[in-house]
LONU-842570 format. One record per residue (C-alpha): residue number from 1; residue in three letters; x, z, y. Coordinates in Angstrom, 1 decimal. Example, Ala and Ser with C-alpha at 12.3 -4.5 7.8 and 13.67 -1.06 7.14 Angstrom:
REM residues 2
1 | ALA | 12.3 | 7.8 | -4.5
2 | SER | 13.7 | 7.1 | -1.1
***
This chain:
REM residues 290
1 | GLU | 144.0 | 177.8 | 103.5
2 | ARG | 146.8 | 176.7 | 101.2
3 | ILE | 147.5 | 180.4 | 100.2
4 | LEU | 143.9 | 180.9 | 99.4
5 | GLU | 143.7 | 177.8 | 97.2
6 | VAL | 146.9 | 178.6 | 95.4
7 | VAL | 146.1 | 182.2 | 94.6
8 | GLY | 142.4 | 181.4 | 94.0
9 | ASN | 143.3 | 178.8 | 91.4
10 | ARG | 145.7 | 181.1 | 89.6
11 | VAL | 143.3 | 184.1 | 89.3
12 | GLY | 140.1 | 181.9 | 88.8
13 | ILE | 138.4 | 182.3 | 92.0
14 | ASP | 135.5 | 179.8 | 92.7
15 | PRO | 135.8 | 178.9 | 96.4
16 | ARG | 132.1 | 178.4 | 96.5
17 | ASN | 131.6 | 182.0 | 96.1
18 | TYR | 133.5 | 183.4 | 99.0
19 | CYS | 134.3 | 182.8 | 102.7
20 | TRP | 137.5 | 184.1 | 104.3
21 | LEU | 136.8 | 185.4 | 107.7
22 | SER | 139.0 | 185.7 | 110.7
23 | PHE | 138.4 | 188.3 | 113.5
24 | GLY | 139.7 | 189.3 | 117.0
25 | SER | 142.2 | 186.9 | 118.6
26 | GLU | 142.6 | 185.1 | 115.2
27 | GLY | 138.9 | 184.6 | 115.2
28 | ARG | 138.9 | 183.3 | 118.8
29 | SER | 142.0 | 180.9 | 117.9
30 | GLU | 143.9 | 182.9 | 120.6
31 | GLN | 146.7 | 184.4 | 118.6
32 | THR | 150.0 | 184.8 | 120.5
33 | ILE | 153.5 | 185.2 | 118.8
34 | ALA | 153.2 | 188.9 | 118.8
35 | THR | 150.2 | 189.3 | 116.5
36 | ASP | 149.1 | 190.6 | 113.1
37 | GLN | 146.4 | 189.9 | 110.6
38 | ASP | 142.7 | 190.5 | 111.3
39 | ASN | 140.6 | 189.1 | 108.5
40 | GLY | 137.8 | 189.9 | 106.0
41 | LEU | 136.2 | 188.5 | 102.9
42 | LEU | 132.5 | 187.6 | 102.3
43 | PHE | 131.8 | 187.3 | 98.6
44 | VAL | 128.7 | 186.5 | 96.7
45 | SER | 127.6 | 189.0 | 94.1
46 | ASP | 124.4 | 190.7 | 92.8
47 | GLN | 126.5 | 193.8 | 91.8
48 | PRO | 129.0 | 194.1 | 94.6
49 | ASP | 130.4 | 197.5 | 93.6
50 | ILE | 131.3 | 196.2 | 90.0
51 | ASP | 132.7 | 192.9 | 91.3
52 | ARG | 134.5 | 194.2 | 94.4
53 | PRO | 137.7 | 195.3 | 92.7
54 | HIS | 138.2 | 191.7 | 91.6
55 | TRP | 137.9 | 190.4 | 95.1
56 | LEU | 140.0 | 193.2 | 96.5
57 | ALA | 142.8 | 192.2 | 94.2
58 | PHE | 142.5 | 188.6 | 95.3
59 | ALA | 142.4 | 189.6 | 99.0
60 | ARG | 145.4 | 192.1 | 98.6
61 | GLU | 147.7 | 189.3 | 97.2
62 | VAL | 146.6 | 186.9 | 100.1
63 | ASN | 147.3 | 189.6 | 102.7
64 | GLN | 150.8 | 190.3 | 101.2
65 | ILE | 151.7 | 186.6 | 101.1
66 | LEU | 150.6 | 186.1 | 104.7
67 | ASP | 152.9 | 189.1 | 105.7
68 | GLN | 155.7 | 187.3 | 104.0
69 | CYS | 154.9 | 184.1 | 105.8
70 | GLY | 155.2 | 186.0 | 109.3
71 | TYR | 151.8 | 187.3 | 109.8
72 | PRO | 152.3 | 191.0 | 109.8
73 | LEU | 149.9 | 193.4 | 108.0
74 | CYS | 147.3 | 194.9 | 110.3
75 | LYS | 148.3 | 198.4 | 111.3
76 | GLY | 144.5 | 199.3 | 111.7
77 | ASN | 143.9 | 197.9 | 108.2
78 | ILE | 141.3 | 195.3 | 109.4
79 | MET | 142.1 | 193.1 | 106.4
80 | ALA | 140.2 | 191.6 | 103.4
81 | SER | 142.1 | 193.9 | 101.1
82 | ASN | 140.3 | 196.9 | 102.8
83 | PRO | 137.0 | 197.8 | 100.9
84 | ASP | 135.3 | 198.0 | 104.3
85 | CYS | 136.3 | 194.5 | 105.1
86 | CYS | 135.4 | 193.0 | 101.7
87 | LEU | 131.6 | 192.8 | 101.5
88 | THR | 128.6 | 190.6 | 100.6
89 | ALA | 126.6 | 189.0 | 103.2
90 | ARG | 123.9 | 191.7 | 102.9
91 | GLU | 126.6 | 194.5 | 103.4
92 | TRP | 128.1 | 192.6 | 106.4
93 | LEU | 124.7 | 192.2 | 108.1
94 | SER | 124.0 | 196.0 | 107.5
95 | ARG | 127.3 | 196.9 | 109.2
96 | PHE | 126.6 | 194.5 | 112.1
97 | ALA | 123.1 | 196.0 | 112.5
98 | LYS | 124.5 | 199.6 | 112.6
99 | TRP | 127.0 | 198.7 | 115.3
100 | ILE | 124.3 | 197.3 | 117.5
101 | ASP | 121.7 | 200.0 | 116.9
102 | VAL | 124.1 | 202.9 | 117.2
103 | PRO | 126.6 | 201.8 | 119.9
104 | THR | 129.0 | 204.7 | 119.8
105 | PRO | 132.6 | 204.2 | 121.2
106 | GLU | 133.9 | 203.7 | 117.7
107 | ASN | 131.1 | 201.2 | 116.8
108 | LEU | 131.8 | 199.3 | 120.1
109 | LEU | 135.4 | 199.0 | 119.2
110 | SER | 134.4 | 197.4 | 116.1
111 | VAL | 132.1 | 194.9 | 117.9
112 | ASN | 135.1 | 193.8 | 120.1
113 | ILE | 136.9 | 192.8 | 116.9
114 | PHE | 134.5 | 191.8 | 114.2
115 | PHE | 131.9 | 190.0 | 116.5
116 | ASP | 134.6 | 187.4 | 117.3
117 | LEU | 134.1 | 186.0 | 113.9
118 | ARG | 135.2 | 182.6 | 112.7
119 | PRO | 134.9 | 181.3 | 109.0
120 | LEU | 138.3 | 180.0 | 107.9
121 | ALA | 138.3 | 178.9 | 104.3
122 | GLY | 136.1 | 178.9 | 101.1
123 | ASN | 132.4 | 178.3 | 101.5
124 | GLN | 132.0 | 178.5 | 105.3
125 | ASP | 128.3 | 178.1 | 105.1
126 | LEU | 128.1 | 181.7 | 103.8
127 | ALA | 129.1 | 183.0 | 107.3
128 | LYS | 126.4 | 181.2 | 109.1
129 | PRO | 123.8 | 184.0 | 108.7
130 | LEU | 126.3 | 186.4 | 110.2
131 | ARG | 126.9 | 184.4 | 113.4
132 | GLU | 123.1 | 183.8 | 113.6
133 | PHE | 122.4 | 187.5 | 113.4
134 | ILE | 125.0 | 188.6 | 116.0
135 | VAL | 123.7 | 186.1 | 118.5
136 | ARG | 120.0 | 187.0 | 117.9
137 | LYS | 120.3 | 190.8 | 117.4
138 | ALA | 122.8 | 191.6 | 120.3
139 | LYS | 120.8 | 190.1 | 123.1
140 | GLU | 117.6 | 192.0 | 121.9
141 | SER | 119.1 | 195.4 | 122.5
142 | SER | 119.4 | 196.5 | 126.1
143 | LEU | 120.9 | 199.7 | 125.2
144 | PHE | 123.6 | 198.0 | 123.2
145 | LEU | 124.4 | 195.7 | 126.1
146 | ARG | 124.6 | 198.6 | 128.5
147 | MET | 126.8 | 200.6 | 126.4
148 | LEU | 129.0 | 197.5 | 125.8
149 | ALA | 129.2 | 196.9 | 129.5
150 | GLU | 130.4 | 200.6 | 130.1
151 | ASN | 132.9 | 200.2 | 127.3
152 | ILE | 134.6 | 197.1 | 128.6
153 | MET | 135.1 | 198.6 | 132.0
154 | ARG | 137.8 | 200.8 | 130.5
155 | PHE | 140.5 | 198.4 | 131.4
156 | ARG | 140.5 | 197.1 | 135.0
157 | PRO | 142.6 | 194.5 | 136.7
158 | PRO | 145.6 | 196.1 | 138.3
159 | LEU | 144.5 | 195.8 | 141.9
160 | THR | 144.6 | 198.4 | 144.7
161 | TRP | 141.6 | 199.1 | 147.0
162 | HIS | 143.3 | 196.7 | 149.4
163 | GLY | 143.6 | 193.9 | 146.9
164 | SER | 147.4 | 194.1 | 146.3
165 | VAL | 148.8 | 194.1 | 142.7
166 | ASP | 149.1 | 197.7 | 141.3
167 | THR | 152.1 | 198.0 | 139.0
168 | THR | 153.2 | 200.8 | 136.6
169 | GLU | 156.8 | 202.1 | 136.8
170 | PHE | 158.7 | 202.0 | 133.5
171 | GLU | 162.4 | 202.8 | 133.4
172 | GLY | 162.8 | 202.0 | 137.1
173 | LEU | 160.9 | 198.6 | 136.8
174 | ARG | 157.5 | 197.6 | 138.2
175 | THR | 155.4 | 196.4 | 135.2
176 | ILE | 152.0 | 195.3 | 134.1
177 | ASP | 150.4 | 195.1 | 130.7
178 | LEU | 149.0 | 191.5 | 130.7
179 | LYS | 146.9 | 192.2 | 127.6
180 | LYS | 145.1 | 195.5 | 128.5
181 | GLN | 144.9 | 194.8 | 132.2
182 | GLY | 144.7 | 191.0 | 132.0
183 | THR | 143.5 | 188.9 | 129.2
184 | ALA | 141.4 | 191.7 | 127.8
185 | VAL | 139.3 | 191.7 | 131.0
186 | PHE | 138.5 | 187.9 | 130.6
187 | VAL | 138.0 | 188.2 | 126.8
188 | ASP | 135.6 | 191.1 | 127.0
189 | ALA | 133.7 | 189.6 | 129.9
190 | ALA | 133.3 | 186.3 | 128.0
191 | ARG | 132.1 | 188.1 | 124.9
192 | PHE | 129.7 | 190.2 | 126.8
193 | LEU | 128.0 | 187.3 | 128.6
194 | SER | 127.9 | 185.2 | 125.5
195 | LEU | 126.1 | 188.0 | 123.6
196 | GLU | 123.8 | 188.7 | 126.5
197 | TYR | 122.7 | 185.1 | 126.7
198 | GLY | 122.7 | 184.3 | 123.0
199 | ILE | 125.5 | 181.9 | 123.1
200 | ASP | 127.2 | 181.1 | 119.8
201 | GLU | 130.8 | 180.7 | 120.8
202 | VAL | 133.8 | 182.7 | 119.9
203 | ASN | 136.8 | 181.1 | 121.7
204 | THR | 137.0 | 182.4 | 125.3
205 | ARG | 137.4 | 179.1 | 127.0
206 | ARG | 134.4 | 177.7 | 125.2
207 | ARG | 132.4 | 180.8 | 126.0
208 | PHE | 133.1 | 180.5 | 129.7
209 | GLU | 132.2 | 176.8 | 129.6
210 | ALA | 128.9 | 177.5 | 127.8
211 | ILE | 128.1 | 180.5 | 130.1
212 | ALA | 128.7 | 178.4 | 133.3
213 | ALA | 126.4 | 175.7 | 131.9
214 | ARG | 123.6 | 178.2 | 130.9
215 | LEU | 123.8 | 179.9 | 134.4
216 | SER | 124.4 | 176.8 | 136.4
217 | VAL | 127.6 | 178.2 | 137.7
218 | GLU | 129.5 | 175.7 | 139.9
219 | GLU | 132.6 | 174.0 | 138.4
220 | GLN | 135.1 | 175.7 | 140.8
221 | ARG | 134.0 | 179.1 | 139.6
222 | ARG | 134.0 | 178.1 | 135.9
223 | ASP | 137.4 | 176.7 | 136.3
224 | ALA | 138.8 | 179.8 | 137.9
225 | TRP | 137.5 | 181.8 | 134.9
226 | VAL | 139.3 | 179.5 | 132.4
227 | SER | 142.4 | 179.0 | 134.5
228 | GLY | 142.9 | 182.7 | 135.1
229 | PHE | 142.6 | 183.6 | 131.5
230 | GLU | 144.9 | 180.7 | 130.4
231 | PHE | 147.7 | 181.6 | 133.0
232 | LEU | 147.6 | 185.2 | 131.8
233 | GLN | 147.9 | 184.0 | 128.1
234 | MET | 150.7 | 181.7 | 129.0
235 | MET | 152.7 | 184.3 | 130.8
236 | ARG | 152.2 | 186.6 | 127.6
237 | LEU | 153.9 | 183.7 | 125.7
238 | ARG | 156.7 | 183.6 | 128.1
239 | ILE | 157.3 | 187.3 | 127.6
240 | GLN | 157.2 | 186.9 | 123.8
241 | LEU | 159.5 | 183.8 | 123.9
242 | ASP | 162.0 | 186.1 | 125.8
243 | GLU | 162.1 | 183.8 | 128.8
244 | GLY | 163.3 | 186.7 | 131.1
245 | VAL | 160.1 | 188.1 | 132.4
246 | GLY | 159.7 | 191.0 | 129.9
247 | VAL | 161.0 | 194.5 | 129.8
248 | PRO | 163.7 | 196.1 | 127.5
249 | ASN | 162.7 | 196.9 | 124.0
250 | LEU | 160.7 | 193.8 | 124.0
251 | GLN | 159.3 | 194.2 | 120.5
252 | ASP | 157.6 | 197.4 | 121.4
253 | ARG | 156.1 | 195.8 | 124.6
254 | PRO | 155.4 | 192.2 | 123.9
255 | ASN | 152.6 | 192.0 | 126.6
256 | VAL | 154.4 | 193.9 | 129.5
257 | VAL | 155.7 | 191.8 | 132.3
258 | ASN | 158.5 | 192.8 | 134.6
259 | TYR | 156.9 | 192.1 | 138.0
260 | ASP | 160.2 | 192.5 | 139.8
261 | VAL | 161.6 | 189.3 | 138.4
262 | LEU | 158.7 | 187.0 | 139.1
263 | ASP | 159.0 | 184.5 | 141.8
264 | ASN | 156.5 | 184.4 | 144.7
265 | ILE | 154.4 | 181.7 | 143.1
266 | ASP | 153.9 | 183.5 | 139.9
267 | ARG | 153.0 | 186.7 | 141.9
268 | ARG | 150.4 | 184.9 | 144.0
269 | ILE | 148.8 | 183.2 | 141.0
270 | LEU | 148.8 | 186.7 | 139.0
271 | LYS | 147.1 | 188.4 | 141.9
272 | GLU | 144.4 | 185.6 | 142.1
273 | CYS | 143.8 | 185.9 | 138.2
274 | PHE | 143.3 | 189.7 | 138.6
275 | ARG | 140.9 | 189.0 | 141.5
276 | VAL | 138.9 | 186.5 | 139.3
277 | GLY | 138.8 | 189.3 | 136.5
278 | ARG | 137.6 | 191.9 | 138.9
279 | ARG | 134.8 | 189.7 | 140.1
280 | LEU | 133.7 | 189.0 | 136.6
281 | GLN | 133.6 | 192.8 | 135.9
282 | GLN | 131.8 | 193.3 | 139.2
283 | ARG | 129.0 | 190.8 | 138.0
284 | ILE | 128.5 | 192.7 | 134.8
285 | GLU | 128.5 | 196.1 | 136.7
286 | THR | 125.9 | 194.9 | 139.2
287 | GLU | 123.6 | 193.7 | 136.5
288 | TYR | 123.9 | 196.6 | 133.9
289 | LEU | 125.5 | 199.7 | 135.4
290 | ARG | 123.9 | 200.1 | 138.8
***
């Protein structure tokens, strides 16, 4: 917020005319240490093609300063300095509508990032129509929900048919990717269920709490969803803090745990977290894919 204020004042930006948006884990307030930027800009303009270069220059400087402050530039270019992420409200809504109406694999990947949207700075009221549109439009399309359900089944909890933890060998070590095979399962399930039931929440914990309340899910099951997700998040942080549970070349594998060094308690909790994740996926499969 301070960077936006300083740069905006220097280049003559009126904060009433824009909203800085956060997406993905940043939008969910779930960034870990090994993260990058995922942001966009919503600006007010009756002539967006004429005004966009001015806003892109503003966004580019903010992105560069964020990088210098320790938030690396996004390798996928999901940043406000990308013309595809620097749009008016009408342009954002048109893009969201396309992703829902034409749920191709590429568009669903965008959904998984951009629909976790949080207004961060500027005129945050400008983002309300975007959130309202997502909540209303997504639950109206059974085709979109079915395709989204299929898409989130790409990553499964690492369990064998017998229920034991299924590891991947890496340089003689037994490993597990706690993001792709762990937290992503919970994040995707929470996003899907919140879209299905029109719940306007972005943070995974709050999504689970709202879903449980809407479906009258017992507290024990709700707490299992939340605890499973948060245990996996904490273990990812233990890897990134280099507490001895990661693998060699840690910078390239900041979410991969060395299963061989975990104690029996961590292993048991990890397996139970994966079981909870599998049951969440099975719930979605039963409703939409059978």
